[in-house]
C-alpha positions in Angstrom: 9.4 -63.6 -30.7 12.5 -62.2 -32.5 12.2 -58.8 -34.0 14.1 -58.1 -37.2 14.1 -54.7 -38.7 17.4 -54.5 -40.5 20.5 -56.3 -41.7 22.1 -55.2 -38.4 19.5 -57.2 -36.5 20.5 -60.3 -38.5 24.2 -59.7 -37.7 23.3 -59.5 -34.0 21.2 -62.7 -34.3 24.1 -64.5 -35.9 26.1 -63.9 -32.8 23.4 -64.8 -30.3 21.4 -67.7 -31.6 21.4 -70.6 -34.0 20.6 -69.0 -37.3 20.5 -70.4 -40.9 20.0 -68.2 -43.9 18.7 -69.8 -47.1 17.6 -68.6 -50.5 14.2 -69.6 -51.6 14.5 -68.9 -55.4 13.5 -72.2 -56.9 14.5 -73.7 -60.3 12.5 -71.2 -62.2 13.4 -68.2 -60.0 9.8 -67.7 -58.8 10.3 -68.9 -55.3 10.3 -72.4 -53.7 11.0 -73.9 -50.3 14.7 -75.1 -50.5 15.1 -78.9 -50.0 17.9 -78.3 -47.5 15.5 -76.6 -45.2 14.4 -80.0 -43.8 17.8 -81.2 -42.4 18.0 -77.8 -40.6 14.4 -78.2 -39.3 15.3 -81.6 -37.9 18.6 -80.5 -36.4 17.1 -77.4 -34.7 14.2 -79.4 -33.3 16.6 -82.0 -31.9 18.9 -79.5 -30.3 18.1 -76.1 -28.9 15.8 -74.7 -31.6 16.8 -71.9 -34.0 15.8 -69.4 -36.7 15.7 -70.0 -40.5 15.6 -66.9 -42.7 14.3 -67.5 -46.2 15.3 -65.0 -48.8 18.7 -64.0 -47.4 22.0 -64.7 -49.0 24.9 -65.1 -46.7 28.5 -65.1 -47.8 31.5 -64.7 -45.5 29.4 -63.0 -42.8 27.9 -60.6 -45.3 24.1 -60.6 -45.7 22.2 -59.7 -48.8 18.4 -59.4 -49.0 17.2 -61.3 -52.0 13.6 -61.7 -50.9 11.0 -64.4 -51.5 9.0 -63.7 -54.7 6.0 -65.9 -54.1 5.6 -66.0 -50.3 2.2 -67.7 -50.4 3.6 -70.6 -52.4 6.6 -71.1 -50.2 4.5 -70.9 -47.0 2.1 -73.5 -48.5 5.0 -75.8 -49.4 6.3 -75.4 -45.9 3.1 -76.4 -44.1 2.3 -79.2 -46.7 5.7 -80.7 -45.8 5.3 -80.2 -42.1 2.0 -82.1 -42.1 3.2 -84.9 -44.4 4.4 -87.8 -42.2 6.4 -89.2 -45.1 8.4 -85.9 -45.2 9.0 -85.2 -41.5 7.9 -87.0 -38.3 6.2 -84.1 -36.5 5.0 -80.5 -37.1 6.2 -78.1 -34.4 5.2 -74.9 -36.1 2.1 -72.8 -36.2 1.4 -69.6 -38.2 2.9 -67.6 -35.2 6.3 -69.1 -35.8 6.3 -68.3 -39.6 6.3 -64.5 -40.2 6.8 -62.2 -43.2 9.2 -59.3 -42.7 10.0 -56.6 -45.2 13.6 -55.6 -45.4 15.0 -53.1 -48.0 11.7 -53.3 -49.8 11.7 -57.1 -50.2 9.9 -59.8 -48.2 11.6 -62.5 -46.3 10.2 -65.4 -44.2 11.3 -65.7 -40.6 10.8 -69.3 -39.3 11.4 -69.8 -35.6 11.9 -73.5 -35.0 11.4 -74.5 -31.3 13.2 -77.2 -29.5 11.1 -80.4 -29.6 9.9 -81.8 -26.3 11.3 -85.1 -25.2 8.2 -87.0 -26.2 8.6 -85.6 -29.8 12.2 -86.4 -30.3 13.8 -87.6 -32.4 12.4 -85.3 -35.2 13.4 -87.1 -38.4 12.9 -87.0 -42.1 11.0 -89.7 -44.1 9.3 -92.5 -42.2 12.5 -94.0 -40.8 14.4 -92.3 -38.0 17.5 -94.4 -38.7 19.9 -94.6 -41.7 20.9 -90.9 -41.5 17.5 -89.4 -41.4 17.8 -87.7 -38.0 19.9 -84.6 -37.6 21.4 -82.6 -34.7 22.8 -79.1 -34.8 26.5 -78.9 -34.0 27.2 -75.1 -34.0 26.6 -74.1 -37.6 26.2 -77.5 -39.3 23.4 -80.0 -39.6 24.9 -83.5 -38.8 23.2 -86.8 -39.4 23.1 -88.8 -36.2 24.4 -92.4 -36.0 21.8 -95.0 -35.4 23.1 -95.6 -31.8 22.3 -92.0 -30.9 18.9 -92.1 -32.5 18.0 -95.3 -30.6 19.0 -93.6 -27.4 16.6 -90.7 -28.2 13.8 -93.2 -29.0 14.4 -94.8 -25.6 14.2 -91.4 -23.9 11.0 -90.7 -25.7 9.1 -93.8 -24.6 10.6 -94.2 -21.1 9.6 -91.6 -18.5 12.0 -93.2 -16.1 15.0 -95.2 -17.4 15.7 -97.1 -14.1 12.5 -99.0 -13.2 12.9 -101.9 -15.6 13.2 -105.3 -14.1 16.6 -107.1 -14.5 16.4 -110.8 -15.4 18.7 -113.1 -13.5 19.6 -110.6 -10.7 18.7 -111.1 -7.0 19.6 -109.7 -3.5 22.9 -111.6 -3.8 24.0 -109.0 -6.3 23.7 -106.2 -3.8 26.4 -104.9 -1.5 24.6 -105.5 1.8 26.9 -103.1 3.7 25.6 -100.2 1.5 22.0 -101.4 1.8 22.1 -101.6 5.6 23.7 -98.2 5.7 20.9 -96.7 3.7 18.3 -98.4 6.0 20.0 -96.9 9.0 19.9 -93.4 7.5 16.2 -93.9 6.7 15.5 -95.1 10.2 17.4 -92.3 11.8 15.2 -89.7 9.9 11.9 -91.4 10.9 12.3 -94.0 13.7 8.6 -94.8 13.8 8.2 -95.4 10.0 6.5 -98.8 9.4 9.0 -99.7 6.6 11.7 -100.0 9.3 10.3 -103.4 10.3 10.1 -104.8 6.8 12.2 -107.7 5.5 15.0 -106.7 3.1 13.1 -107.7 -0.1 9.9 -105.9 1.0 11.8 -102.7 2.1 13.5 -102.8 -1.3 10.1 -103.1 -3.0 8.7 -100.1 -1.1 11.5 -97.8 -2.2 11.5 -99.0 -5.8 14.5 -101.3 -5.9 12.3 -104.4 -6.4 9.3 -104.6 -8.7 6.6 -106.9 -10.0 5.2 -106.6 -13.5 1.5 -107.3 -13.0 0.9 -108.0 -16.7 3.6 -110.6 -17.1 3.9 -111.7 -13.4 7.7 -111.2 -13.7 9.4 -109.8 -10.6 12.9 -108.9 -9.7 15.6 -106.3 -8.9 15.2 -103.0 -10.8 18.0 -101.2 -12.5 17.6 -98.5 -9.8 18.1 -101.1 -7.1 21.2 -102.4 -8.7 22.7 -99.0 -9.3 22.0 -97.8 -5.8 23.1 -100.8 -3.8 24.8 -103.2 -6.3 28.4 -104.4 -6.5 30.7 -102.8 -9.1 31.3 -105.9 -11.2 27.6 -106.8 -11.3 26.6 -103.2 -12.3 29.1 -103.2 -15.1 27.8 -106.5 -16.4 24.5 -104.8 -17.0 26.0 -101.4 -18.0 29.4 -101.8 -19.6 29.9 -98.0 -19.8 29.2 -97.4 -16.1 32.0 -95.3 -14.6 32.2 -93.0 -11.5 35.0 -90.6 -10.9 35.8 -88.0 -8.2 39.0 -85.9 -8.5 40.4 -83.3 -6.1 42.8 -81.2 -8.1 45.4 -79.0 -6.4 45.3 -75.9 -8.7 42.8 -73.5 -10.3 43.4 -74.7 -13.8 42.2 -77.3 -16.2 44.5 -80.4 -15.9 44.2 -84.0 -14.9 46.6 -84.0 -12.0 44.8 -84.9 -8.8 45.7 -85.3 -5.1 42.7 -87.3 -4.1 40.5 -89.6 -6.1 37.6 -92.0 -5.8 37.0 -94.2 -8.8 36.0 -97.7 -9.6 39.2 -99.4 -8.5 37.7 -102.4 -6.7 38.5 -101.0 -3.2 34.9 -100.2 -2.4 31.4 -101.2 -3.5 31.2 -99.0 -6.6 27.5 -98.3 -6.3 25.8 -94.9 -6.3 24.8 -94.5 -2.6 28.3 -95.4 -1.5 29.7 -92.9 -4.1 27.4 -90.2 -2.9 28.3 -90.6 0.8 32.1 -90.7 0.1 32.1 -87.8 -2.3 29.8 -85.4 -0.3 32.1 -85.7 2.7 35.1 -84.7 0.5 33.3 -81.9 -1.2 32.4 -80.2 2.1 35.4 -81.3 4.2 37.2 -77.9 4.2 34.5 -75.6 2.9 35.4 -72.1 3.9 31.9 -70.9 4.6 31.0 -69.7 8.1 28.2 -71.2 10.0 25.0 -69.2 10.6 22.4 -68.8 13.4 18.8 -69.8 12.9 16.4 -69.1 15.7 19.3 -68.7 18.1 20.8 -72.1 17.2 24.0 -72.8 15.2 23.4 -74.2 11.7 26.5 -76.0 10.5 24.9 -76.6 7.1 24.9 -73.5 5.0 23.2 -72.8 1.6 26.5 -73.7 0.0 26.4 -77.2 1.6 22.8 -77.6 0.4 23.8 -76.5 -3.1 26.7 -79.1 -3.3 24.3 -81.8 -2.0 21.8 -81.0 -4.7 24.5 -80.8 -7.4 25.9 -84.2 -6.4 22.5 -85.8 -6.3 21.5 -84.2 -9.6 24.6 -85.5 -11.4 23.7 -89.0 -10.2 20.0 -89.2 -10.8 20.0 -87.5 -14.2 22.8 -89.6 -15.7 22.3 -91.8 -18.7 24.4 -94.8 -17.5 24.2 -96.4 -20.9 26.1 -93.5 -22.6 29.8 -93.4 -23.0 30.9 -90.5 -20.7 31.6 -91.1 -17.1 30.0 -89.4 -14.0 32.8 -87.0 -13.1 33.0 -84.7 -10.0 35.9 -82.3 -9.8 36.9 -80.2 -6.8 39.4 -77.4 -7.3 40.4 -74.4 -5.1 38.3 -72.1 -7.3 35.4 -74.3 -8.4 33.4 -77.5 -8.2 32.6 -79.2 -11.5 29.9 -81.9 -12.2 29.4 -83.9 -15.3 26.9 -86.6 -16.1 26.5 -88.7 -19.3 23.4 -87.8 -21.3 21.9 -84.5 -22.6 19.3 -82.5 -20.6 15.7 -83.6 -20.9 14.4 -80.0 -20.7 15.9 -76.8 -21.9 18.5 -75.1 -19.7 16.4 -72.0 -19.2 13.5 -74.1 -17.9 15.8 -76.0 -15.6 17.1 -72.8 -14.2 13.6 -71.5 -13.4 12.6 -74.8 -11.7 9.2 -76.3 -11.1 9.2 -78.6 -14.2 11.0 -81.8 -13.3 11.8 -84.5 -15.9 14.2 -86.8 -14.1 15.8 -89.5 -16.2 16.0 -91.9 -13.2 12.9 -91.2 -11.1 13.3 -94.2 -8.9 16.8 -93.2 -7.9 15.5 -89.7 -7.3 12.9 -91.2 -5.0 15.4 -93.3 -3.1 17.6 -90.2 -2.4 14.5 -88.1 -1.4 13.6 -90.8 1.2 16.9 -90.1 3.0 16.6 -86.3 2.7 18.4 -85.6 -0.5 16.5 -83.8 -3.2 12.8 -82.9 -3.3 11.7 -84.4 -6.7 9.9 -81.1 -7.5 12.3 -79.5 -10.0 13.8 -77.2 -7.3 17.3 -78.6 -7.4 18.9 -76.1 -9.8 17.2 -73.1 -8.2 18.5 -74.2 -4.8 22.0 -74.4 -6.3 21.6 -70.9 -7.7 20.4 -69.6 -4.3 23.4 -71.2 -2.5 25.9 -69.5 -4.8 24.0 -66.2 -4.8 24.2 -66.2 -1.0 28.0 -65.9 -1.3 27.9 -63.3 -4.2 29.9 -65.8 -6.3 29.7 -66.1 -10.1 26.4 -67.7 -11.1 26.5 -71.4 -11.8 27.0 -72.4 -15.4 24.8 -75.2 -16.7 25.0 -76.5 -20.2 25.0 -79.7 -22.3 27.0 -80.8 -25.3 27.3 -83.7 -27.6 31.0 -83.3 -28.1 32.8 -85.6 -27.9 30.0 -87.5 -26.1 26.6 -86.6 -24.8 27.1 -84.9 -21.5 25.7 -82.3 -19.2 28.0 -80.0 -17.2 27.5 -77.8 -14.1 30.3 -75.5 -13.0 30.2 -73.8 -9.6 32.9 -71.2 -9.4 33.9 -69.7 -6.0 34.9 -66.4 -7.5 33.3 -63.0 -6.8 31.5 -61.7 -9.9 32.5 -58.1 -9.1 36.0 -58.0 -7.4 36.4 -54.7 -5.6 39.6 -53.7 -7.2 38.2 -54.5 -10.7 35.1 -52.3 -10.1 37.3 -49.5 -8.6 39.5 -49.6 -11.6 36.5 -49.3 -14.0 35.0 -46.4 -12.1 38.3 -44.6 -12.1 38.9 -45.3 -15.8 35.4 -44.4 -17.1 34.1 -42.0 -14.4 30.4 -41.1 -14.6 29.9 -43.0 -17.8 30.4 -46.3 -16.0 27.7 -45.4 -13.4 25.2 -44.7 -16.2 25.6 -48.1 -17.8 23.0 -50.8 -17.5 23.7 -53.8 -15.2 24.6 -56.1 -18.1 26.9 -53.5 -19.6 28.8 -53.2 -16.3 29.0 -57.0 -16.1 30.5 -57.1 -19.6 33.2 -54.5 -18.6 33.9 -56.3 -15.3 34.5 -59.6 -17.2 36.7 -57.9 -19.7 38.7 -56.3 -16.9 39.1 -59.4 -14.8 39.5 -62.1 -17.5 41.1 -60.0 -20.2 38.4 -60.6 -22.8 34.6 -61.1 -23.0 32.4 -62.5 -25.7 28.7 -63.2 -26.2 28.9 -66.8 -25.0 30.7 -65.9 -21.8 28.3 -63.1 -21.1 25.3 -65.5 -21.4 26.7 -67.5 -18.5 26.4 -64.7 -16.0 23.1 -63.0 -16.9 19.6 -64.0 -17.8 19.2 -61.2 -20.4 17.9 -62.2 -23.9 20.7 -63.1 -26.2 19.8 -60.3 -28.7 19.9 -57.8 -25.9 23.4 -59.0 -24.9 24.5 -58.4 -28.5 23.1 -54.9 -28.4 24.9 -54.2 -25.1 28.2 -55.3 -26.5 27.6 -53.2 -29.7 26.7 -50.2 -27.5 29.9 -50.5 -25.4 31.9 -50.8 -28.6 30.3 -47.7 -30.2 30.9 -45.8 -26.9 34.6 -46.7 -27.0 34.5 -48.6 -23.8 35.2 -51.9 -25.5 37.1 -52.8 -28.6 36.3 -55.9 -30.7 38.4 -58.3 -32.7 37.0 -60.7 -35.3 33.7 -60.9 -37.1 31.3 -63.7 -36.2 31.8 -64.6 -32.5 33.8 -61.4 -31.9 36.1 -61.1 -28.9 35.9 -57.9 -26.9 38.5 -56.2 -24.6 39.1 -53.0 -22.9 40.6 -50.2 -25.0 44.4 -50.4 -25.1 44.4 -53.9 -23.6 46.1 -56.2 -26.1 44.8 -59.7 -26.9 47.5 -62.3 -26.4 49.6 -63.1 -29.5 51.8 -66.2 -30.1 54.9 -64.0 -29.4 53.5 -63.0 -26.0 53.2 -66.7 -25.0 56.1 -68.4 -26.8 58.5 -65.5 -27.3 59.9 -64.4 -30.7 60.6 -67.2 -33.3 64.1 -68.7 -32.7 66.1 -70.3 -35.4 67.5 -73.5 -33.9 71.1 -74.3 -34.8 71.7 -77.5 -36.8 74.1 -78.8 -34.1 71.5 -78.5 -31.3 69.8 -81.4 -29.7 67.0 -83.0 -31.9 64.7 -82.7 -28.8 65.3 -79.0 -28.5 62.6 -76.6 -29.9 62.3 -72.9 -30.0 59.8 -73.1 -27.1 62.0 -75.3 -24.9 64.8 -72.8 -25.2 62.8 -70.2 -23.3 64.4 -70.3 -19.9 61.5 -68.4 -18.3 58.8 -70.9 -19.3 56.8 -72.7 -16.7 55.2 -76.1 -17.2 52.8 -78.1 -15.2 53.3 -81.7 -14.0 52.2 -83.1 -17.4 54.7 -80.9 -19.4 52.1 -78.4 -20.7 53.2 -74.8 -21.0 51.6 -72.3 -18.6 51.1 -68.7 -19.4 49.5 -65.7 -17.6 48.3 -64.7 -21.0 46.0 -67.7 -21.5 43.3 -69.4 -19.4 44.3 -73.0 -20.4 47.6 -74.9 -20.4 49.2 -75.3 -23.8 50.6 -78.4 -25.5 53.4 -76.9 -27.7 56.0 -79.6 -27.6 55.2 -83.3 -27.5 58.7 -84.2 -26.3 58.1 -82.1 -23.2 55.0 -84.0 -22.2 54.9 -86.7 -19.5 54.8 -90.2 -20.8 51.4 -90.7 -19.4 49.8 -87.7 -21.2 51.6 -88.5 -24.4 50.4 -92.1 -24.4 46.8 -90.9 -23.7 46.9 -88.5 -26.6 48.5 -91.1 -29.0 45.8 -93.6 -28.0 43.1 -91.1 -28.7 44.6 -90.5 -32.1 45.3 -94.2 -32.8 43.0 -94.5 -35.9 44.2 -91.5 -37.9 47.8 -92.3 -36.9 47.5 -95.8 -38.3 45.5 -95.0 -41.5 45.9 -92.5 -44.2 42.2 -92.5 -45.1 39.6 -92.2 -42.3 36.2 -90.7 -42.2 36.1 -87.0 -41.7 34.0 -87.3 -38.5 36.6 -89.5 -37.0 39.3 -86.9 -37.3 37.0 -84.2 -36.0 36.2 -86.4 -33.0 39.9 -87.0 -32.3 40.8 -83.3 -32.6 38.1 -82.3 -30.2 39.1 -84.9 -27.7 42.8 -83.9 -27.8 41.9 -80.2 -27.5 39.4 -80.7 -24.6 40.4 -78.5 -21.7 43.7 -77.3 -23.2 45.2 -75.4 -26.1 47.2 -77.5 -28.6 49.4 -75.9 -31.3 48.9 -76.7 -34.9 52.2 -78.6 -35.3 51.5 -80.8 -32.2 48.0 -81.6 -33.5 49.3 -82.4 -36.9 52.0 -84.7 -35.5 49.5 -86.5 -33.3 47.1 -87.3 -36.1 49.9 -87.7 -38.7 48.6 -85.1 -41.1 50.3 -82.1 -42.7 49.8 -78.9 -40.7 48.4 -76.9 -43.6 46.1 -79.7 -44.6 44.8 -80.2 -41.1 44.2 -76.4 -40.7 42.6 -75.9 -44.1 40.4 -79.0 -44.2 39.4 -79.3 -40.6 40.5 -76.7 -38.0 39.3 -73.5 -39.9 35.8 -74.9 -40.2 35.7 -76.1 -36.6 36.6 -72.6 -35.4 34.0 -71.1 -37.7 31.4 -73.5 -36.4 32.6 -72.6 -32.8 33.5 -76.1 -32.0 37.1 -74.9 -31.4 38.4 -71.6 -30.1 41.6 -69.9 -31.0 44.2 -69.1 -28.4 45.3 -66.1 -30.5 42.2 -64.6 -32.2 44.1 -61.9 -34.0 46.4 -64.3 -35.8 44.2 -67.1 -37.1 46.8 -68.5 -39.6 49.9 -68.0 -37.4 52.2 -71.1 -37.5 52.1 -71.3 -33.7 48.3 -70.9 -33.4 46.8 -73.2 -30.8 43.3 -74.6 -30.5 41.1 -75.6 -27.6 37.4 -76.6 -27.1 35.0 -74.5 -25.1 34.1 -77.3 -22.6 35.9 -76.7 -19.4 35.9 -80.1 -17.7 38.1 -82.5 -19.7 37.1 -86.0 -20.4 
C-alpha cells in the first residue's frame, strides 16, 4: 500500500511509479468520476498497474490539491462502473484499493489499480475488446491497442500453452531427422534404461509432446512444439512467417550491430530450436573466463555462470511468442550477454525474480528441454540466473519487457563488478565517515553515479529490490545532504557534486561556421580531427554511453539504407498517422543517440516541427531520453531510447 501524506510524497511517486492525477469536479462542481478515468484503468490493468489520484490538479509537474467534494458519490460511481460489464470487462478493485486521504484539509481518493492476471487480460471498455476499446500504458499516456495486439492478448488468455495445438497437413517428413536423432541420443545418454529409448519415432515424439491426438475430434498430428523443436526452417516459417532466430557475437562493449560471429536463419543449418540451442550454448560458454570449482573433491567444469547462461538461453526460447514480430536475439559482448524474445512477460517482473510461480508460454517446449536436462519447469530459472551472477559479484541481471517498437522481453547479464574497488575507495576518500553511515541503497546510488557519470531512478531500480518510493527518498536524501546534485524535474538525473553532465559542446566541440567554398559533404562535426567513429560511421564519445548519429553522410551505406528503409513511409508521404512517425523515430533511436537534424532529415520533417510535435512529448513520456539533459532545446540535441538491445 502506498502512503501519501503530502504533496512531496506525490512528487516522489511521480518519479517512481505510473501515476495519473485527475480532477473529479463534475459539470456542476459537486464531484463526479471523470470519464477519462476508464481508459487509464484499462491501460494500467493491461500493463504494470498504477495509481490514480482523484482531486489533484497537475500542471507542468506542479500539483495542486483541489479535493473531491462528494467522496461518497464518486466512490459509488466508481464501483457501479466497475461492476457494469457494459462499462468495463472486469473489476480488479476492492475497498482496500480505494482510499480517502486528507491533504491540506481536503479529501482526495487514491485508487491503486493492480496489473491484471493473464486470464483477465485484456481489460477493455464496453462489451467489445476490439475497435479501440482496449488500452495499454506507454509511459504517461493511455494508448488504444490495434486489433492485432488485442487478439494476441485474447489468445494468451485462453491458451495456457501456445505450442500444443495440432498442425494440419504436417508429418514426420517436415522434421529435420538429424536434429531429432541428436535429441534422442542426448535423452538416451542421460537415462540409458528409459523405456522410451526403444520407442518408434512417432511414439517417442508423442511421449515428449511433439505428436498429439485430440480425443474429442479424433484428429492427430504434429504439434507446434514438435515442429519448432525439430522442424526444417522453411516448413516452420510456412506456419510462423515471423519466425526468426539470431545470435550475434559483437567485438566491443557498446551498442552496435557489427558482429564477428553470427548464427541466423541463412539456410546453412536446420533452423529449428534444438539445433539453435546447441550451437549457441557452445558459443556463449566457449571462452568463459570463470574458473572451475571443486565439489566433493572432484573438478566441476560447469560453474553457476554456465548454469545461468543455460537457463537464460532456454528461457528466451520457451517463453517466446513466435507469432509476434520481434526475433529471438542472443548477443554476446565482452562486457555482457543479452537475450531478447518476442512477447511480453506473462507474470510481473517482481514475481519472476522471486521464482516459484511458473507460467510458461510454450509448456511443451519447456518439457522437451527439461527431459534432456535443461530447465526444471518450476519457476526457478530466473532465480538460478540471479544466483549465477551473484556468485561472481557482478551487476544484478536486468529483466524487463517493453511494447516499443514491438512486444519483447529482455534480459541483460552484465559482467561488471557492481562496486569496483577504485570507485569505492574514491567515494570513501571524498565523503569520509558520511559515506560509511549511508544505507546500502544510498551507497549503490553514489557508486553508480561515480562509475557511470550519472544515476536516475530507473537505473537504480535495476540493481536493488528496494521499493520505488524508498529509492526516491534515498535520492532526495543524498541531494539534500549535498552528496548528489540533480538536473531536471520529472525523471531527474543525479550526479556527484562538481561532476558536469555532458553538453553538446563536450561531444561535438564548439559550433563551427562552415565556409561557403567547403565541400558540401563537410559538416562542423566532420571537421573535428579528433573524432572517433565506429565501423558504421557513428560518432563515439567518452562522454556518452551510446554511439551518436550526427552526420548521415558519414554513415556506412548499409546503416544508412537500413535507416531510410525504416523511415520509408514518412519519407514518401507528407501526411501519415502520428503513431507511425512515433514508431519510426523509436526504431531509428533504438540503441543509439540520433541528433535532431539527422532525425528530421530521415523522416523528411522540419527539425522544429519534429521536436515540438513529437520529440518533446516522447521525452516527457520517457519513451526517449536526452543525450544532453541540461540543454533540451539545443540545436545539436540527440535522442535515444532506453532499450539497450537494438532491433
